[in-house]
KOLSE-606714 format. One record per residue: residue in three letters; x, y, z of N, C-alpha, C in turn. Coordinates in pm, whole numbers, padded with zeros to 5 digits, always signed. Layout:
KOLSE-606714
ALAXYZXYZXYZ/...
END
This chain:
KOLSE-606714
MET+00687-01744-04791+00606-01869-04752+00568-01808-04600/SER+00429-01847-04611+00342-01824-04499+00326-01915-04382/THR+00348-01834-04284+00334-01933-04128+00205-01896-04058/ARG+00140-02022-04070+00005-01997-03970+00017-01981-03820/ARG-00041-01919-03748-00011-01894-03585-00129-01949-03563/PRO-00142-02045-03442-00275-02094-03413-00317-01981-03357/ALA-00457-02013-03336-00566-01904-03291-00522-01849-03145/VAL-00519-01770-03121-00467-01686-02971-00637-01702-02888/SER-00617-01732-02789-00698-01778-02716-00731-01624-02598/ALA-00846-01586-02536-00851-01477-02480-00753-01497-02338/PRO-00695-01355-02287-00644-01344-02175-00729-01389-02069/ALA-00686-01488-01966-00721-01517-01834-00772-01373-01758/VAL-00894-01408-01723-00951-01279-01680-00919-01309-01501/PRO-00841-01198-01462-00797-01185-01326-00872-01230-01184/GLY-00806-01312-01109-00880-01314-00985-00770-01268-00874/LEU-00836-01301-00726-00737-01227-00632-00749-01318-00531/GLU-00607-01376-00501-00577-01456-00353-00554-01360-00273/ALA-00618-01411-00142-00550-01346-00015-00364-01332+00006/ALA-00310-01293+00042-00179-01314+00028-00116-01258+00164/PHE-00124-01146+00235-00085-01127+00326-00145-00982+00405/ASP-00177-00999+00563-00214-00890+00618-00102-00762+00645/VAL-00107-00653+00678+00015-00546+00714-00099-00459+00809/GLU-00004-00455+00917-00063-00319+00998+00052-00204+01011/VAL+00080-00122+00948+00189-00031+00992+00127+00111+01074/ARG+00205+00103+01174+00160+00224+01286+00204+00331+01227/LEU+00155+00461+01207+00196+00562+01187+00215+00685+01308/GLY+00332+00770+01288+00393+00882+01355+00296+01007+01305/ALA+00360+01145+01356+00261+01250+01344+00259+01286+01217/LEU+00178+01307+01125+00189+01406+01003+00259+01512+01009/GLU+00355+01538+00902+00406+01656+00845+00373+01703+00760/ASP+00287+01829+00760+00230+01876+00642+00330+01947+00601/HIS+00417+01964+00507+00518+02027+00389+00475+02161+00314/GLY+00354+02175+00302+00284+02261+00243+00295+02275+00146/VAL+00246+02360+00021+00243+02352-00120+00369+02388-00167/THR+00409+02272-00210+00537+02229-00320+00509+02262-00462/ARG+00584+02269-00559+00597+02264-00675+00518+02166-00728/ALA+00520+02002-00667+00413+01902-00683+00274+01933-00594/GLY+00248+02038-00566+00128+02013-00474+00147+02005-00349/HIS+00054+02035-00255+00014+02016-00117+00072+01872-00090/ARG+00223+01882+00004+00275+01791+00021+00271+01754+00180/ARG+00210+01607+00205+00224+01587+00349+00307+01447+00392/VAL+00389+01450+00469+00505+01312+00492+00450+01279+00653/VAL+00406+01135+00653+00360+01042+00746+00449+00930+00761/PRO+00537+00960+00908+00659+00882+00958+00590+00757+00937/VAL+00664+00623+00926+00575+00496+00943+00707+00444+01055/VAL+00674+00411+01184+00724+00427+01295+00710+00248+01325/GLY+00668+00162+01272+00658+00038+01297+00531-00060+01241/GLY+00503-00153+01302+00375-00234+01255+00405-00390+01229/ARG+00358-00438+01177+00385-00582+01141+00329-00657+00995/VAL+00360-00759+00961+00300-00830+00830+00300-00978+00854/THR+00183-01046+00840+00166-01166+00850+00079-01215+00733/GLY+00139-01344+00693+00060-01415+00557+00170-01488+00521/LEU+00160-01454+00403+00270-01536+00318+00436-01528+00371/PHE+00438-01435+00441+00525-01389+00522+00538-01341+00637/ASP+00594-01331+00729+00593-01297+00852+00701-01199+00900/ALA+00684-01111+00923+00794-00995+00931+00755-00893+00979/ASP+00840-00787+01087+00802-00689+01187+00863-00538+01039/ILE+00772-00454+01110+00795-00346+01016+00895-00251+01096/LEU+00988-00212+01013+01103-00109+01070+01072+00021+01073/PRO+01113+00092+01171+01090+00235+01169+01167+00306+01055/GLY+01156+00410+00986+01230+00496+00898+01158+00515+00742/GLY+01044+00445+00746+00973+00449+00615+00890+00604+00620/ALA+00810+00593+00509+00728+00683+00534+00630+00676+00446/ASP+00471+00793+00454+00410+00787+00348+00415+00937+00257/TRP+00463+00928+00136+00507+01070+00087+00371+01119+00025/GLN+00251+01193+00082+00144+01198+00031+00141+01336-00073/LEU+00072+01313-00144+00042+01457-00220-00104+01467-00240/VAL-00179+01606-00190-00300+01620-00159-00330+01678-00283/ARG-00413+01639-00406-00457+01708-00485-00571+01789-00495/PRO-00563+01893-00529-00693+01979-00557-00864+01956-00518/ASP-00880+01804-00551-00995+01772-00559-01027+01689-00441/GLY-00906+01712-00344-00915+01667-00171-00847+01519-00202/ALA-00876+01444-00278-00791+01308-00289-00677+01313-00260/ILE-00612+01216-00219-00483+01221-00174-00422+01078-00214/GLU-00293+01107-00314-00226+01007-00366-00126+00977-00262/ILE-00117+00808-00244-00068+00789-00150+00084+00706-00247/ASP+00166+00714-00156+00327+00704-00217+00420+00639-00084/THR+00401+00523+00005+00441+00480+00077+00597+00379+00063/ARG+00699+00375+00131+00809+00317+00111+00851+00301+00232/TYR+00859+00151+00304+00926+00097+00416+00993-00060+00403/SER+01068-00063+00502+01100-00202+00497+01039-00302+00618/ALA+01046-00427+00605+01011-00497+00709+01161-00618+00752/ARG+01134-00684+00865+01266-00795+00890+01211-00915+00953/THR+01236-01025+00842+01192-01156+00886+01228-01163+01067/ALA+01198-01320+01075+01230-01358+01221+01440-01419+01176/ASP+01450-01502+01049+01570-01514+01068+01679-01384+00998/GLY+01611-01267+00993+01713-01153+00951+01666-01100+00772/GLY+01578-01158+00758+01571-01146+00571+01514-00994+00584/HIS+01520-00931+00519+01457-00812+00494+01344-00799+00331/VAL+01231-00744+00369+01156-00729+00214+01119-00591+00222/TYR+01135-00521+00101+01113-00362+00080+00953-00363+00029/LEU+00870-00275+00100+00755-00273+00068+00728-00134+00004/ARG+00610-00109-00116+00624+00008-00189+00453-00003-00250/THR+00343+00066-00129+00244+00089-00216+00206+00248-00305/PHE+00144+00239-00392+00081+00314-00477-00088+00317-00455/GLY-00146+00485-00425-00275+00465-00471-00365+00597-00431/VAL-00478+00599-00397-00550+00666-00360-00636+00642-00252/ARG-00677+00787-00154-00780+00766-00088-00827+00886-00100/SER-00977+00883-00097-01080+00965-00174-01200+00974-00084/GLY-01264+01085-00101-01409+01062-00035-01445+01201+00019/ARG-01610+01212+00066-01626+01372+00011-01550+01409+00178/PRO-01548+01580+00151-01440+01668+00226-01443+01609+00384/GLU-01582+01619+00414-01592+01620+00556-01542+01484+00620/ILE-01541+01339+00563-01507+01242+00615-01338+01237+00608/LEU-01271+01259+00454-01181+01306+00476-01081+01408+00608/ALA-01144+01503+00649-01130+01628+00743-01149+01500+00876/ALA-01243+01444+00877-01249+01315+01024-01144+01217+00991/LEU-01087+01216+00901-01002+01111+00921-00865+01180+00955/LEU-00805+01299+00934-00715+01389+00873-00700+01394+01101/ARG-00829+01434+01144-00821+01484+01289-00859+01339+01394/GLY-00803+01214+01323-00823+01050+01374-00915+01030+01434/ASP-01037+01039+01397-01179+01007+01427-01172+00889+01350/ALA-01263+00773+01430-01323+00662+01365-01417+00685+01276/VAL-01366+00613+01144-01458+00602+01033-01492+00492+00955/ASP-01654+00453+00935-01641+00361+00858-01598+00338+00743/PRO-01468+00223+00681-01433+00217+00589-01501+00221+00472/ALA-01597+00226+00439-01712+00189+00402-01760+00383+00313/GLU-01731+00463+00380-01774+00584+00355-01631+00686+00272/TYR-01521+00577+00283-01417+00679+00163-01356+00540+00137/TYR-01288+00592-00001-01195+00502-00086-01031+00531-00055/PHE-00953+00385-00058-00866+00404-00009-00809+00255-00075/ARG-00745+00229-00188-00708+00111-00242-00559+00143-00275/LEU-00453+00034-00305-00309+00038-00332-00295-00049-00419/GLY-00183-00060-00465-00094-00143-00534+00014-00166-00478/VAL+00067-00277-00451+00179-00306-00348+00274-00379-00422/ARG+00432-00325-00405+00519-00382-00475+00620-00436-00345/LEU+00655-00534-00349+00766-00636-00294+00942-00653-00349/GLU+01015-00606-00282+01169-00664-00313+01237-00716-00206/THR+01312-00839-00218+01341-00896-00147+01460-00942-00178/SER+01583-00986-00119+01676-01081-00125+01672-01222-00073/VAL+01547-01233-00003+01561-01343+00046+01509-01485-00040/PRO+01619-01563-00078+01549-01662-00192+01436-01734-00158/ALA+01373-01767+00008+01258-01835-00026+01140-01710-00048/LEU+01143-01610-00058+01068-01531-00067+01080-01439-00200/ALA+01143-01456-00305+01190-01449-00450+01021-01450-00531/ALA+00966-01550-00475+00820-01532-00542+00773-01425-00541/LEU+00753-01368-00423+00669-01239-00436+00699-01126-00531/GLU+00835-01132-00553+00868-01009-00651+00787-01056-00806/GLN+00744-01178-00839+00711-01229-00949+00561-01182-00964/SER+00475-01128-00859+00366-01110-00862+00312-00988-00835/ILE+00190-00915-00857+00156-00785-00843+00007-00819-00721/PHE+00019-00708-00620-00087-00717-00542-00152-00628-00508/VAL-00267-00624-00463-00368-00508-00449-00403-00471-00291/ALA-00480-00419-00252-00555-00386-00141-00647-00300-00144/SER-00704-00328-00048-00836-00217-00010-00797-00178+00152/ALA-00755-00044+00184-00691-00042+00318-00756+00063+00408/ILE-00750+00053+00525-00841+00124+00611-00725+00255+00718/ARG-00815+00352+00699-00671+00415+00799-00749+00452+00951/GLU-00675+00463+01038-00707+00489+01196-00661+00565+01221/ALA-00653+00632+01348-00589+00768+01436-00436+00722+01390/ASP-00388+00646+01403-00232+00605+01429-00188+00513+01334/ARG-00240+00447+01231-00239+00317+01158-00324+00303+01035/VAL-00250+00216+00986-00331+00177+00832-00293+00036+00829/ARG-00446-00052+00841-00415-00190+00800-00504-00213+00664/TYR-00423-00353+00582-00494-00352+00465-00460-00529+00465/THR-00563-00588+00365-00517-00724+00349-00435-00706+00180/ALA-00331-00736+00133-00304-00757+00007-00337-00888-00043/TYR-00369-00896-00144-00424-00998-00270-00344-01011-00378/ARG-00321-01106-00401-00229-01162-00512-00342-01156-00642/VAL-00277-01075-00740-00369-01057-00859-00284-01203-00926/THR-00399-01327-00943-00409-01430-01022-00364-01409-01189/
END
């Protein structure tokens, strides 16, 4: 006996909803040199702030474990925690890429002010929390376009609808 399934409609086209703003303050870059994985750099997270769907202070102790690819692009891999005013914690992890012309990437490395239109810096953002009021954050995907400044990274995270 054959059962007919109803026709499947096309999947929804994703949209973006602004969700929260992040400003991550950074410590001095630690150049670990060329390892078996490639040219490794570690940039400590020393603080910052999250505002929007939730408000929290970014705690020191996280970092960006960067890998500089042979083409000069930088693979981003950050992990850091934030604490809400009522003591709850949110773990943030970003992954992405920063790329651009060699002279632009060198200027960013020196800490020079560079127009964000001159380079590509995009992130995927994942959140984890035990705070019941924030649990819905774990059920969404977030993306961001970031800006690198001398001592910080700023981005607005967008919820993919």
